[in-house]
Structure formats: C-alpha cells, structure tokens
DSSP file (Angstrom, degrees, kcal/mol; ACC not computed):
  #  RESIDUE AA STRUCTURE BP1 BP2  ACC     N-H-->O    O-->H-N    N-H-->O    O-->H-N    TCO  KAPPA ALPHA  PHI   PSI    X-CA   Y-CA   Z-CA
    1    1 A M              0   0    0      0, 0.0     2,-0.0     0, 0.0     0, 0.0   0.000 360.0 360.0 360.0 136.6   20.4   -8.2   -2.9
    2    2 A P        -     0   0    0      0, 0.0     3,-0.1     0, 0.0     0, 0.0  -0.311 360.0 -95.9 -69.0 154.9   20.4   -9.1    0.9
    3    3 A E        -     0   0    0      1,-0.1     2,-0.1    -2,-0.0     0, 0.0  -0.385  45.8-109.1 -65.6 142.7   19.1  -12.4    2.1
    4    4 A P        -     0   0    0      0, 0.0    -1,-0.1     0, 0.0     2,-0.1  -0.427  38.4-101.4 -73.0 153.5   15.4  -12.0    3.3
    5    5 A A        -     0   0    0      1,-0.1     5,-0.0    -2,-0.1     3,-0.0  -0.371  34.9-105.1 -71.9 152.3   14.8  -12.3    7.0
    6    6 A D    >>  -     0   0    0      1,-0.1     3,-2.2    -2,-0.1     4,-0.8  -0.704  22.4-141.2 -74.5 120.4   13.5  -15.5    8.5
    7    7 A P  T 34 S+     0   0    0      0, 0.0     3,-0.4     0, 0.0    -1,-0.1   0.784 101.2  61.5 -54.6 -27.5    9.9  -14.9    9.4
    8    8 A D  T 34 S+     0   0    0      1,-0.2    -2,-0.0     3,-0.0    -3,-0.0   0.736 107.1  44.4 -72.4 -22.1   10.4  -17.0   12.6
    9    9 A V  T <4 S+     0   0    0     -3,-2.2     2,-0.3     2,-0.1    -1,-0.2   0.487  83.5 111.8-102.9  -4.6   13.1  -14.4   13.9
   10   10 A V  S  < S-     0   0    0     -4,-0.8     5,-0.0    -3,-0.4     3,-0.0  -0.557  79.6-111.5 -72.6 133.1   11.2  -11.2   13.0
   11   11 A D     >  -     0   0    0     -2,-0.3     4,-2.1     1,-0.2     3,-0.4  -0.436  20.9-151.7 -64.1 117.3   10.2   -9.5   16.3
   12   12 A P  H  > S+     0   0    0      0, 0.0     4,-2.3     0, 0.0    -1,-0.2   0.832  96.1  58.6 -64.3 -29.5    6.3   -9.7   16.5
   13   13 A G  H  > S+     0   0    0      2,-0.2     4,-1.7     1,-0.2     5,-0.1   0.863 106.3  47.2 -65.4 -32.7    6.3   -6.6   18.5
   14   14 A Q  H  > S+     0   0    0     -3,-0.4     4,-2.5     2,-0.2    -1,-0.2   0.865 111.2  51.7 -69.9 -38.8    8.0   -4.7   15.7
   15   15 A V  H  X S+     0   0    0     -4,-2.1     4,-2.4     1,-0.2    -2,-0.2   0.898 108.8  50.1 -65.7 -38.3    5.6   -6.2   13.2
   16   16 A Q  H  X S+     0   0    0     -4,-2.3     4,-2.8     2,-0.2    -2,-0.2   0.886 110.6  49.9 -68.0 -37.2    2.7   -5.1   15.3
   17   17 A R  H  X S+     0   0    0     -4,-1.7     4,-3.2     2,-0.2     5,-0.2   0.922 110.2  51.3 -68.0 -39.5    4.1   -1.4   15.5
   18   18 A L  H  X S+     0   0    0     -4,-2.5     4,-2.8     2,-0.2     5,-0.3   0.950 110.6  48.1 -62.3 -45.7    4.5   -1.5   11.8
   19   19 A T  H  X S+     0   0    0     -4,-2.4     4,-2.4     1,-0.2    -2,-0.2   0.947 114.8  45.8 -53.5 -51.3    0.9   -2.6   11.4
   20   20 A D  H  X S+     0   0    0     -4,-2.8     4,-2.8     1,-0.2     5,-0.2   0.939 112.7  49.5 -64.7 -44.6   -0.3    0.1   13.8
   21   21 A A  H  X S+     0   0    0     -4,-3.2     4,-2.5     1,-0.2    -1,-0.2   0.925 112.0  47.7 -62.9 -43.9    1.8    2.8   12.2
   22   22 A V  H  X S+     0   0    0     -4,-2.8     4,-2.4    -5,-0.2    -1,-0.2   0.920 114.5  47.5 -62.1 -44.0    0.6    1.9    8.6
   23   23 A T  H  X S+     0   0    0     -4,-2.4     4,-2.3    -5,-0.3    -2,-0.2   0.942 114.1  47.1 -63.3 -45.8   -3.0    1.9    9.8
   24   24 A R  H  X S+     0   0    0     -4,-2.8     4,-2.2    -5,-0.2    -2,-0.2   0.835 111.2  50.2 -65.7 -35.6   -2.6    5.2   11.7
   25   25 A L  H  X S+     0   0    0     -4,-2.5     4,-2.6    -5,-0.2    -1,-0.2   0.910 111.4  48.7 -74.1 -41.9   -0.9    6.9    8.7
   26   26 A R  H  X S+     0   0    0     -4,-2.4     4,-2.5     1,-0.2    -2,-0.2   0.940 115.1  45.4 -60.4 -46.7   -3.7    5.8    6.3
   27   27 A R  H  X S+     0   0    0     -4,-2.3     4,-2.5     2,-0.2     5,-0.2   0.910 113.3  49.4 -61.3 -45.4   -6.3    7.1    8.7
   28   28 A A  H  X S+     0   0    0     -4,-2.2     4,-3.0     1,-0.2     5,-0.3   0.917 112.1  47.6 -64.4 -44.0   -4.5   10.3    9.3
   29   29 A L  H  X S+     0   0    0     -4,-2.6     4,-1.5     1,-0.2    -1,-0.2   0.888 111.7  49.5 -64.1 -41.9   -4.1   10.9    5.6
   30   30 A R  H  X S+     0   0    0     -4,-2.5     4,-0.8    -5,-0.2    -2,-0.2   0.912 118.5  38.8 -66.6 -40.8   -7.7   10.2    4.8
   31   31 A S  H  X S+     0   0    0     -4,-2.5     4,-1.7     1,-0.2    -2,-0.2   0.867 113.5  53.3 -77.2 -36.1   -9.0   12.5    7.6
   32   32 A S  H  X S+     0   0    0     -4,-3.0     4,-3.1    -5,-0.2     5,-0.4   0.824 102.8  57.3 -72.1 -31.7   -6.5   15.3    7.3
   33   33 A I  H  X S+     0   0    0     -4,-1.5     4,-1.3    -5,-0.3     7,-0.4   0.868 111.8  43.4 -63.6 -35.8   -7.1   15.8    3.5
   34   34 A R  H  < S+     0   0    0     -4,-0.8    -2,-0.2     2,-0.2    -1,-0.2   0.826 116.7  46.8 -79.5 -29.8  -10.7   16.4    4.3
   35   35 A T  H  < S+     0   0    0     -4,-1.7    -2,-0.2     1,-0.1    -3,-0.2   0.954 123.7  30.2 -72.0 -52.5  -10.0   18.6    7.2
   36   36 A E  H  < S+     0   0    0     -4,-3.1    -3,-0.2     1,-0.3    -2,-0.2   0.715 132.6  34.1 -86.8 -18.7   -7.4   20.8    5.7
   37   37 A Y    ><  +     0   0    0     -4,-1.3     3,-2.4    -5,-0.4    -1,-0.3  -0.611  68.6 173.2-129.4  69.8   -8.7   20.6    2.0
   38   38 A P  T 3  S+     0   0    0      0, 0.0    -1,-0.1     0, 0.0    -4,-0.1   0.704  74.2  68.7 -52.7 -21.5  -12.6   20.4    2.5
   39   39 A W  T 3  S+     0   0    0      1,-0.1     2,-0.9    -3,-0.1    -5,-0.1   0.629  82.2  87.2 -73.9  -8.9  -13.2   20.7   -1.2
   40   40 A E    <   +     0   0    0     -3,-2.4    -3,-0.1    -7,-0.4    -1,-0.1  -0.788  41.7 143.7 -93.4 100.9  -11.6   17.1   -1.5
   41   41 A S        +     0   0    0     -2,-0.9    -1,-0.2     2,-0.1    -2,-0.0   0.262  22.4 130.0-124.0  11.1  -14.5   14.6   -1.0
   42   42 A L        -     0   0    0      1,-0.1     5,-0.1    68,-0.1    -2,-0.0  -0.542  62.4-119.6 -68.4 120.3  -13.4   11.9   -3.5
   43   43 A P    >>  -     0   0    0      0, 0.0     4,-1.9     0, 0.0     3,-1.0  -0.278  20.5-115.5 -62.1 146.8  -13.6    8.6   -1.7
   44   44 A M  H 3> S+     0   0    0      1,-0.3     4,-2.7     2,-0.2     5,-0.2   0.830 113.7  58.9 -53.9 -41.2  -10.2    6.7   -1.5
   45   45 A A  H 3> S+     0   0    0      1,-0.2     4,-1.6     2,-0.2    -1,-0.3   0.887 109.2  45.4 -57.3 -40.4  -11.4    3.7   -3.6
   46   46 A Q  H <> S+     0   0    0     -3,-1.0     4,-2.3     2,-0.2    -1,-0.2   0.880 110.8  54.2 -71.2 -36.7  -12.1    6.2   -6.5
   47   47 A V  H  X S+     0   0    0     -4,-1.9     4,-2.9     1,-0.2    -2,-0.2   0.972 109.1  48.8 -60.7 -51.9   -8.7    8.0   -5.9
   48   48 A E  H  X S+     0   0    0     -4,-2.7     4,-2.0     1,-0.3    -1,-0.2   0.839 109.3  50.9 -60.9 -35.2   -7.0    4.6   -6.3
   49   49 A L  H  X S+     0   0    0     -4,-1.6     4,-2.7    -5,-0.2    -1,-0.3   0.881 110.0  50.9 -69.5 -35.9   -8.9    3.8   -9.5
   50   50 A L  H  X S+     0   0    0     -4,-2.3     4,-1.4     2,-0.2    -2,-0.2   0.921 108.8  52.1 -64.5 -40.9   -7.9    7.2  -10.9
   51   51 A Q  H  < S+     0   0    0     -4,-2.9     4,-0.4     2,-0.2     3,-0.3   0.924 111.7  45.2 -57.5 -43.8   -4.3    6.5  -10.0
   52   52 A T  H >< S+     0   0    0     -4,-2.0     3,-1.5     1,-0.2     4,-0.3   0.930 111.8  51.9 -70.7 -40.6   -4.4    3.2  -11.8
   53   53 A L  H >< S+     0   0    0     -4,-2.7     3,-1.2     1,-0.3    50,-0.4   0.700  92.7  75.6 -70.4 -17.0   -6.2    4.7  -14.8
   54   54 A A  T 3< S+     0   0    0     -4,-1.4    -1,-0.3    -3,-0.3    -2,-0.2   0.731  90.0  58.9 -62.3 -20.0   -3.5    7.4  -15.1
   55   55 A M  T <  S-     0   0    0     -3,-1.5    -1,-0.3    -4,-0.4    -2,-0.2   0.664 128.3 -65.3 -83.3 -16.8   -1.2    4.7  -16.5
   56   56 A G    <   -     0   0    0     -3,-1.2    -1,-0.3    -4,-0.3    45,-0.1  -0.729  67.3 -51.7 150.5 165.0   -3.6    4.1  -19.4
   57   57 A P        -     0   0    0      0, 0.0     2,-0.3     0, 0.0    45,-0.2  -0.359  52.6-175.3 -67.7 146.8   -7.2    2.9  -20.2
   58   58 A L  B     -A  101   0A   0     43,-1.6    43,-4.1    -2,-0.1     2,-0.2  -0.920  28.2-111.8-136.2 155.3   -8.3   -0.5  -18.8
   59   59 A R     >  -     0   0    0     -2,-0.3     4,-2.4    41,-0.3     5,-0.2  -0.511  40.9-108.0 -80.2 160.6  -11.3   -2.8  -19.1
   60   60 A V  H  > S+     0   0    0     39,-0.5     4,-2.6     1,-0.2     5,-0.2   0.903 120.4  53.2 -61.6 -42.0  -13.3   -3.1  -15.9
   61   61 A G  H  > S+     0   0    0      2,-0.2     4,-1.9     1,-0.2    -1,-0.2   0.879 110.3  47.2 -59.9 -40.1  -12.0   -6.7  -15.4
   62   62 A E  H  > S+     0   0    0      2,-0.2     4,-1.9     1,-0.2    -2,-0.2   0.877 111.8  50.0 -65.4 -41.0   -8.4   -5.5  -15.7
   63   63 A L  H  X S+     0   0    0     -4,-2.4     4,-1.9     2,-0.2    -2,-0.2   0.882 110.2  51.4 -62.3 -44.3   -9.1   -2.6  -13.3
   64   64 A A  H  X>S+     0   0    0     -4,-2.6     5,-2.4    -5,-0.2     4,-1.2   0.913 110.5  47.9 -67.3 -41.9  -10.6   -5.0  -10.8
   65   65 A A  H  <5S+     0   0    0     -4,-1.9    -1,-0.2     1,-0.2    -2,-0.2   0.882 112.1  49.1 -64.4 -38.7   -7.7   -7.3  -10.9
   66   66 A R  H  <5S+     0   0    0     -4,-1.9    -1,-0.2     1,-0.2    -2,-0.2   0.800 118.1  40.5 -70.6 -33.2   -5.2   -4.5  -10.5
   67   67 A Q  H  <5S-     0   0    0     -4,-1.9    -1,-0.2    -5,-0.1    -2,-0.2   0.565 106.2-127.1 -92.0 -10.2   -7.2   -3.1   -7.5
   68   68 A R  T  <5 +     0   0    0     -4,-1.2     2,-0.3     1,-0.2    -3,-0.2   0.915  67.2 127.8  58.2  46.5   -7.9   -6.6   -6.1
   69   69 A L      < -     0   0    0     -5,-2.4    -1,-0.2    -6,-0.2    -2,-0.1  -0.833  68.6 -92.6-123.5 166.4  -11.6   -5.8   -6.0
   70   70 A A    >>  -     0   0    0     -2,-0.3     4,-1.9     1,-0.1     3,-0.8  -0.572  36.9-120.7 -79.0 145.0  -14.6   -7.7   -7.4
   71   71 A P  H 3> S+     0   0    0      0, 0.0     4,-2.2     0, 0.0     5,-0.2   0.814 113.2  56.0 -56.3 -32.8  -15.6   -6.6  -10.8
   72   72 A N  H 3> S+     0   0    0      2,-0.2     4,-1.9     1,-0.2     5,-0.1   0.847 106.2  51.0 -70.1 -32.2  -19.1   -5.5   -9.6
   73   73 A T  H <> S+     0   0    0     -3,-0.8     4,-2.2     2,-0.2    -1,-0.2   0.960 112.4  45.5 -62.0 -50.6  -17.5   -3.3   -7.0
   74   74 A V  H  X S+     0   0    0     -4,-1.9     4,-2.8     1,-0.2     5,-0.2   0.848 109.2  56.3 -67.6 -32.9  -15.3   -1.6   -9.6
   75   75 A S  H  X S+     0   0    0     -4,-2.2     4,-2.3    -5,-0.2    -1,-0.2   0.926 109.0  47.9 -62.6 -44.2  -18.3   -1.3  -12.0
   76   76 A G  H  X S+     0   0    0     -4,-1.9     4,-1.8     2,-0.2    -2,-0.2   0.916 112.7  47.3 -62.8 -41.1  -20.1    0.6   -9.3
   77   77 A L  H  X S+     0   0    0     -4,-2.2     4,-1.9     1,-0.2    -2,-0.2   0.901 112.1  49.6 -63.3 -42.1  -17.1    2.9   -8.7
   78   78 A V  H  X S+     0   0    0     -4,-2.8     4,-2.4     2,-0.2     5,-0.2   0.877 106.8  57.1 -66.0 -36.4  -16.7    3.5  -12.4
   79   79 A G  H  X S+     0   0    0     -4,-2.3     4,-2.2    -5,-0.2    -1,-0.2   0.937 109.1  45.1 -60.2 -46.8  -20.5    4.3  -12.6
   80   80 A K  H  X S+     0   0    0     -4,-1.8     4,-1.7     1,-0.2    -1,-0.2   0.877 114.0  48.7 -66.9 -36.0  -20.0    7.1  -10.0
   81   81 A M  H  X>S+     0   0    0     -4,-1.9     5,-1.9     2,-0.2     6,-1.1   0.803 108.3  54.1 -78.1 -25.4  -16.9    8.4  -11.7
   82   82 A L  H ><5S+     0   0    0     -4,-2.4     3,-0.9     4,-0.2    -2,-0.2   0.922 108.5  49.9 -60.3 -48.6  -18.7    8.4  -15.1
   83   83 A E  H 3<5S+     0   0    0     -4,-2.2    -2,-0.2     1,-0.3    -1,-0.2   0.878 111.1  49.4 -59.5 -38.8  -21.5   10.6  -13.5
   84   84 A A  H 3<5S-     0   0    0     -4,-1.7    -1,-0.3    -5,-0.1    -2,-0.2   0.591 113.6-119.9 -82.1  -8.3  -18.8   13.0  -12.1
   85   85 A G  T <<5S+     0   0    0     -3,-0.9    22,-0.4    -4,-0.5    21,-0.3   0.580  79.9 119.7  87.0   7.9  -17.1   13.2  -15.5
   86   86 A F  S   <S+     0   0    0     -5,-1.9    18,-2.3    20,-0.2     2,-0.3   0.702  77.4  20.4 -84.6 -20.2  -13.8   11.9  -14.3
   87   87 A V  E     -B  103   0A   0     -6,-1.1     2,-0.3    16,-0.3    16,-0.2  -0.892  63.5-165.3-135.0 167.9  -13.7    8.9  -16.7
   88   88 A D  E     -B  102   0A   0     14,-2.3    14,-2.6    -2,-0.3     2,-0.4  -0.969  27.3-104.4-148.4 167.3  -15.4    7.8  -19.9
   89   89 A R  E     -B  101   0A   0     -2,-0.3     2,-0.3    12,-0.2    12,-0.2  -0.749  33.4-170.6 -94.3 139.2  -15.8    4.7  -21.9
   90   90 A Q  E     -B  100   0A   0     10,-3.1    10,-2.7    -2,-0.4     2,-0.2  -0.937  31.8-100.3-122.9 150.4  -13.7    4.0  -25.0
   91   91 A A  E     -B   99   0A   0     -2,-0.3     8,-0.2     8,-0.2     5,-0.1  -0.476  35.7-124.4 -65.6 138.0  -14.1    1.4  -27.5
   92   92 A D  E >   -B   95   0A   0      6,-1.7     3,-1.4     3,-0.5     6,-0.2  -0.744  13.7-153.0 -87.7 114.2  -11.6   -1.4  -27.0
   93   93 A P  T 3  S+     0   0    0      0, 0.0     3,-0.2     0, 0.0    -1,-0.2   0.768  94.0  49.3 -56.8 -26.0   -9.6   -1.8  -30.3
   94   94 A G  T 3  S+     0   0    0      1,-0.3     2,-0.2    -3,-0.0    -2,-0.0   0.596 124.8  22.3 -90.1 -12.1   -8.9   -5.4  -29.6
   95   95 A D  E X   - B   0  92A   0     -3,-1.4     3,-1.7     3,-0.2    -3,-0.5  -0.774  60.7-164.3-157.6 103.8  -12.5   -6.4  -28.7
   96   96 A R  E 3  S+     0   0A   0      1,-0.3    -4,-0.1    -2,-0.2    -1,-0.1   0.679  87.9  66.5 -66.1 -14.2  -15.4   -4.3  -30.0
   97   97 A R  E 3  S+     0   0A   0     -6,-0.1    -1,-0.3    -5,-0.1     2,-0.2   0.663 101.7  53.4 -81.2 -13.8  -17.8   -6.0  -27.5
   98   98 A T  E <  S-     0   0A   0     -3,-1.7    -6,-1.7    -6,-0.2     2,-0.3  -0.740  71.8-140.7-118.7 167.7  -16.0   -4.5  -24.6
   99   99 A A  E     - B   0  91A   0     -2,-0.2   -39,-0.5    -8,-0.2     2,-0.4  -0.883   9.1-135.6-123.8 158.4  -15.0   -1.0  -23.5
  100  100 A R  E     - B   0  90A   0    -10,-2.7   -10,-3.1    -2,-0.3     2,-0.5  -0.896  18.0-131.7-109.4 142.5  -12.0    0.5  -21.8
  101  101 A I  E     +AB  58  89A   0    -43,-4.1   -43,-1.6    -2,-0.4     2,-0.3  -0.801  31.8 177.6 -95.0 131.6  -12.3    3.0  -19.0
  102  102 A A  E     - B   0  88A   0    -14,-2.6   -14,-2.3    -2,-0.5     2,-0.2  -0.941  30.6-105.5-134.6 154.5  -10.1    6.1  -19.5
  103  103 A L  E     - B   0  87A   0    -50,-0.4   -16,-0.3    -2,-0.3     2,-0.2  -0.502  31.4-144.4 -73.2 147.1   -9.5    9.3  -17.5
  104  104 A T     >  -     0   0    0    -18,-2.3     4,-2.0    -2,-0.2     5,-0.1  -0.468  35.1 -95.8 -94.8 178.1  -10.9   12.5  -18.8
  105  105 A E  H  > S+     0   0    0      1,-0.2     4,-2.5     2,-0.2     5,-0.2   0.926 129.7  52.6 -59.7 -45.3   -9.3   15.8  -18.6
  106  106 A A  H  > S+     0   0    0    -21,-0.3     4,-2.4     1,-0.2    -1,-0.2   0.855 108.2  51.1 -58.4 -36.9  -11.5   16.4  -15.5
  107  107 A G  H  > S+     0   0    0    -22,-0.4     4,-1.9   -21,-0.3    -1,-0.2   0.830 109.2  48.9 -70.3 -34.9  -10.2   13.2  -14.1
  108  108 A H  H  X S+     0   0    0     -4,-2.0     4,-2.0     2,-0.2    -2,-0.2   0.878 112.8  48.1 -72.2 -36.9   -6.6   14.1  -14.6
  109  109 A R  H  X S+     0   0    0     -4,-2.5     4,-2.8     2,-0.2    -2,-0.2   0.943 111.2  50.7 -69.1 -44.9   -7.2   17.5  -13.0
  110  110 A Q  H  X S+     0   0    0     -4,-2.4     4,-2.2     1,-0.2    -2,-0.2   0.892 112.6  46.5 -62.3 -41.0   -8.9   15.9  -10.0
  111  111 A L  H  X S+     0   0    0     -4,-1.9     4,-2.6     2,-0.2    -1,-0.2   0.886 112.3  49.3 -71.6 -36.4   -6.1   13.4   -9.5
  112  112 A A  H  X S+     0   0    0     -4,-2.0     4,-2.9     2,-0.2     5,-0.2   0.907 111.9  49.5 -67.1 -40.9   -3.4   16.1   -9.8
  113  113 A D  H  X S+     0   0    0     -4,-2.8     4,-2.2     2,-0.2    -2,-0.2   0.925 112.5  47.5 -63.9 -42.0   -5.2   18.3   -7.3
  114  114 A W  H  X S+     0   0    0     -4,-2.2     4,-2.4    -5,-0.2    -2,-0.2   0.930 113.0  48.8 -61.6 -44.4   -5.5   15.3   -4.9
  115  115 A Q  H  X S+     0   0    0     -4,-2.6     4,-2.9     1,-0.2     5,-0.2   0.945 111.6  48.7 -64.4 -46.3   -1.9   14.5   -5.3
  116  116 A R  H  X S+     0   0    0     -4,-2.9     4,-2.4     2,-0.2    -1,-0.2   0.906 110.2  51.5 -56.8 -40.6   -0.8   18.0   -4.7
  117  117 A A  H  X S+     0   0    0     -4,-2.2     4,-2.4    -5,-0.2    -2,-0.2   0.919 112.8  46.2 -59.6 -46.1   -2.9   18.4   -1.6
  118  118 A H  H  X S+     0   0    0     -4,-2.4     4,-3.0     2,-0.2     5,-0.2   0.907 110.3  52.8 -66.1 -42.4   -1.4   15.2   -0.2
  119  119 A E  H  X S+     0   0    0     -4,-2.9     4,-2.8    -5,-0.2    -2,-0.2   0.919 110.3  47.3 -56.3 -44.4    2.1   16.2   -1.1
  120  120 A R  H  X S+     0   0    0     -4,-2.4     4,-2.5    -5,-0.2    -2,-0.2   0.941 112.3  50.7 -63.5 -45.7    1.6   19.5    0.7
  121  121 A R  H  X S+     0   0    0     -4,-2.4     4,-2.1     1,-0.2    -2,-0.2   0.912 113.9  43.5 -55.4 -48.7    0.1   17.7    3.7
  122  122 A L  H  X S+     0   0    0     -4,-3.0     4,-2.7     2,-0.2    -1,-0.2   0.883 111.4  53.2 -65.1 -41.0    3.0   15.3    3.9
  123  123 A A  H  X S+     0   0    0     -4,-2.8     4,-2.3    -5,-0.2    -2,-0.2   0.916 110.6  48.5 -59.6 -43.1    5.6   17.9    3.4
  124  124 A T  H  X S+     0   0    0     -4,-2.5     4,-1.0     1,-0.2    -2,-0.2   0.914 113.0  47.4 -60.9 -44.4    4.1   20.0    6.3
  125  125 A A  H  X S+     0   0    0     -4,-2.1     4,-0.5     1,-0.2     3,-0.5   0.901 111.8  49.3 -68.1 -39.4    4.1   17.0    8.5
  126  126 A L  H >< S+     0   0    0     -4,-2.7     3,-0.8     1,-0.2    -1,-0.2   0.868 108.4  54.8 -67.8 -34.3    7.7   16.0    7.6
  127  127 A A  H 3< S+     0   0    0     -4,-2.3    -1,-0.2     1,-0.2    -2,-0.2   0.750 101.2  59.2 -66.0 -23.0    8.8   19.5    8.3
  128  128 A A  H 3< S+     0   0    0     -4,-1.0    -1,-0.2    -3,-0.5    -2,-0.2   0.635  94.0  83.4 -82.2 -12.3    7.3   19.3   11.7
  129  129 A L  S << S-     0   0    0     -3,-0.8    -3,-0.0    -4,-0.5     3,-0.0  -0.370  95.6 -93.0 -79.0 165.5    9.5   16.3   12.6
  130  130 A T     >  -     0   0    0      1,-0.1     4,-2.7    -2,-0.1     5,-0.3  -0.491  42.0-108.5 -70.0 152.9   13.1   16.6   13.9
  131  131 A P  H  > S+     0   0    0      0, 0.0     4,-2.2     0, 0.0     5,-0.2   0.878 120.9  53.8 -55.0 -37.2   15.6   16.5   11.0
  132  132 A E  H  > S+     0   0    0      2,-0.2     4,-2.1     1,-0.2     5,-0.1   0.932 109.5  45.3 -57.9 -48.0   16.6   13.0   12.2
  133  133 A D  H  > S+     0   0    0     -3,-0.2     4,-2.3     2,-0.2     5,-0.2   0.914 113.9  50.7 -68.3 -42.9   13.0   11.6   12.2
  134  134 A S  H  X S+     0   0    0     -4,-2.7     4,-2.2     1,-0.2    -1,-0.2   0.895 111.3  47.3 -57.5 -41.8   12.4   13.2    8.8
  135  135 A A  H  X S+     0   0    0     -4,-2.2     4,-2.6    -5,-0.3    -1,-0.2   0.846 110.6  52.8 -70.9 -35.0   15.5   11.6    7.4
  136  136 A A  H  X S+     0   0    0     -4,-2.1     4,-0.9     2,-0.2    -2,-0.2   0.880 111.2  47.0 -67.6 -37.2   14.6    8.2    8.9
  137  137 A V  H >< S+     0   0    0     -4,-2.3     3,-0.5     2,-0.2     4,-0.3   0.943 116.0  42.5 -66.5 -47.7   11.2    8.3    7.3
  138  138 A L  H >< S+     0   0    0     -4,-2.2     3,-1.3     1,-0.2     4,-0.3   0.880 111.6  57.5 -67.4 -36.2   12.5    9.3    3.9
  139  139 A G  H 3< S+     0   0    0     -4,-2.6     3,-0.4     1,-0.3     4,-0.4   0.752 100.6  58.2 -65.7 -22.7   15.3    6.8    4.3
  140  140 A A  T <X S+     0   0    0     -4,-0.9     4,-2.5    -3,-0.5    -1,-0.3   0.553  77.9  95.4 -83.8  -6.1   12.9    4.0    4.8
  141  141 A L  H <> S+     0   0    0     -3,-1.3     4,-2.8    -4,-0.3     5,-0.2   0.878  81.5  51.3 -54.4 -48.5   11.1    4.5    1.4
  142  142 A D  H  > S+     0   0    0     -3,-0.4     4,-2.2    -4,-0.3    -1,-0.2   0.934 113.7  44.2 -58.0 -47.6   13.1    1.9   -0.5
  143  143 A G  H  > S+     0   0    0     -4,-0.4     4,-2.2     1,-0.2    -1,-0.2   0.890 112.1  52.0 -63.1 -39.9   12.4   -0.7    2.0
  144  144 A L  H  X S+     0   0    0     -4,-2.5     4,-2.2     2,-0.2    -2,-0.2   0.909 110.0  50.9 -66.2 -41.6    8.7    0.3    2.4
  145  145 A E  H  X S+     0   0    0     -4,-2.8     4,-1.7     1,-0.2    -1,-0.2   0.892 111.7  46.7 -59.8 -41.5    8.4    0.0   -1.5
  146  146 A R  H  X S+     0   0    0     -4,-2.2     4,-2.4    -5,-0.2    -1,-0.2   0.847 108.8  55.2 -69.6 -32.3   10.0   -3.4   -1.4
  147  147 A L  H  X S+     0   0    0     -4,-2.2     4,-1.7     2,-0.2    -2,-0.2   0.924 107.1  49.9 -64.1 -41.9    7.7   -4.4    1.4
  148  148 A A  H  <>S+     0   0    0     -4,-2.2     5,-1.8     1,-0.2     4,-0.2   0.882 111.2  49.9 -63.0 -38.4    4.7   -3.4   -0.7
  149  149 A T  H ><5S+     0   0    0     -4,-1.7     3,-1.4     1,-0.2    -1,-0.2   0.892 109.2  50.7 -66.8 -40.7    6.1   -5.6   -3.5
  150  150 A A  H 3<5S+     0   0    0     -4,-2.4    -2,-0.2     1,-0.3    -1,-0.2   0.782 102.5  62.2 -72.1 -24.7    6.7   -8.6   -1.1
  151  151 A L  T 3<5S-     0   0    0     -4,-1.7    -1,-0.3    -5,-0.2    -2,-0.2   0.571 133.3 -86.3 -76.6  -5.9    3.0   -8.2    0.0
  152  152 A G  T < 5S+     0   0    0     -3,-1.4     8,-1.9     1,-0.4     2,-0.6   0.561  86.1 129.8 118.2   8.1    1.9   -9.0   -3.5
  153  153 A E  B   < -C  159   0B   0     -5,-1.8    -1,-0.4     6,-0.2    -2,-0.1  -0.861  47.8-140.4-100.8 125.1    1.9   -5.7   -5.4
  154  154 A G    >   -     0   0    0      4,-4.0     3,-1.8    -2,-0.6     6,-0.1  -0.079  35.5 -83.9 -74.2-177.6    3.7   -5.7   -8.7
  155  155 A P  T 3  S+     0   0    0      0, 0.0    -1,-0.1     0, 0.0    -6,-0.0   0.809 129.8  38.1 -60.5 -35.6    5.9   -3.0  -10.0
  156  156 A E  T 3  S-     0   0    0      2,-0.1  -101,-0.1     3,-0.0    -2,-0.1   0.076 127.7 -91.9-102.7  23.8    3.1   -0.9  -11.5
  157  157 A G  S <  S+     0   0    0     -3,-1.8  -105,-0.0     1,-0.3    -8,-0.0   0.637  85.1 134.6  79.2  15.5    0.7   -1.6   -8.6
  158  158 A S        -     0   0    0      1,-0.1    -4,-4.0    -5,-0.1    -1,-0.3  -0.729  60.2-104.8 -96.5 147.3   -0.8   -4.6  -10.2
  159  159 A P  B     -C  153   0B   0      0, 0.0     2,-0.3     0, 0.0    -6,-0.2  -0.357  14.9-152.7 -72.2 148.0   -1.3   -7.9   -8.1
  160  160 A E  S    S+     0   0    0     -8,-1.9     2,-0.2     1,-0.1    -7,-0.1  -0.476  80.3   5.1-113.3  58.7    0.9  -10.7   -8.7
  161  161 A G  S    S-     0   0    0     -2,-0.3    -1,-0.1    -9,-0.1     2,-0.0  -0.576  94.6 -76.0 138.8 155.1   -1.6  -13.3   -7.6
  162  162 A G        -     0   0    0     -2,-0.2    -2,-0.1    -3,-0.1   -97,-0.0  -0.226  27.9-140.4 -78.7 164.7   -5.2  -13.2   -6.7
  163  163 A R        -     0   0    0    -94,-0.1     2,-0.2    -4,-0.0    -2,-0.0  -0.987  33.5-110.6-119.5 134.1   -6.8  -12.1   -3.4
  164  164 A P              0   0    0      0, 0.0     0, 0.0     0, 0.0     0, 0.0  -0.466 360.0 360.0 -67.3 136.1   -9.7  -14.2   -2.2
  165  165 A E              0   0    0     -2,-0.2   -95,-0.1   -96,-0.1    -3,-0.0   0.456 360.0 360.0 -88.7 360.0  -13.0  -12.3   -2.6
C-alpha cells in the first residue's frame, strides 16, 4: 500500500474542489431522482437506513451508531418507515426486552427501485461525458472508496469511532 500523503502538502485548492464536487454530486443526485423519477419521494435519511438494514436486522441503537445519528432521530425515521410498511419490528433473540428493525418485502422492493433509478441516472450521466472523462470518474472509484474509509466509515458502512452529536 502506498504511503499516505502528508496533509501539509495536500493542495488546499484541490481539497476545496473535491468538497465542492462531492456537495454538487449529492445535491444533483437528490434533485434529479425526484425530477426524472417523480414517484420517488423517500427522504435520503430513510434510504440510507434501508441500505443499512439490507445487510440484516439491527436494534435502533446499532442503527443509530452505524448512521452516526442520535438514537431519537433514528427512532423517528423508523416510525415513519414502519407506517409506510418498509420495516417491521422483530423480537431480538439475544434480548427479549428489545426489538430489531428489519426490512419488509416492501422495503426491499422500495430500496431496489431506488437503486435501479439511481443506477439509470448515473449511467445516463456517465454516457453523456467524453469517454476519457467517464473512464477518469470510474477509475477514481477505488480511491474514493478508500477516502470514505479514511474519513471514518468502516468496511460495511459502520463508523469506526463516534461523531459528536
């Protein structure tokens, strides 16, 4: 593995460009999914919870830790997803006093629809780029995944340390 760059020699202008690009990408993805696929109205926070729950049922506290959110915030999101039928509560076999949150079939379908819509949107956008730009974006994926890990996200999307609330 190559040596990490010295933070003091990383070009602040490049860091600012990366910050701006990531912000613009997130904003563009959020708005384009609703423009091009108006049926999609699930808030991003709920989508992220569905993505996490796709790996398996979790207690609210575990879900909050993985999403780096306050447990009461996650409880509110889970309540909305329970009403929508995307998740349900299951008895926790290790502790009968608590419940685990799991995706329902409707939740799996909603998440799959959301993912397919985003994949179509991104594929269309990549096809609109020059072949060189498209290759550059796709070629940067390994580095971007490592950057996400370096920023504190573990291999399965779980935090490797707390975030101040």
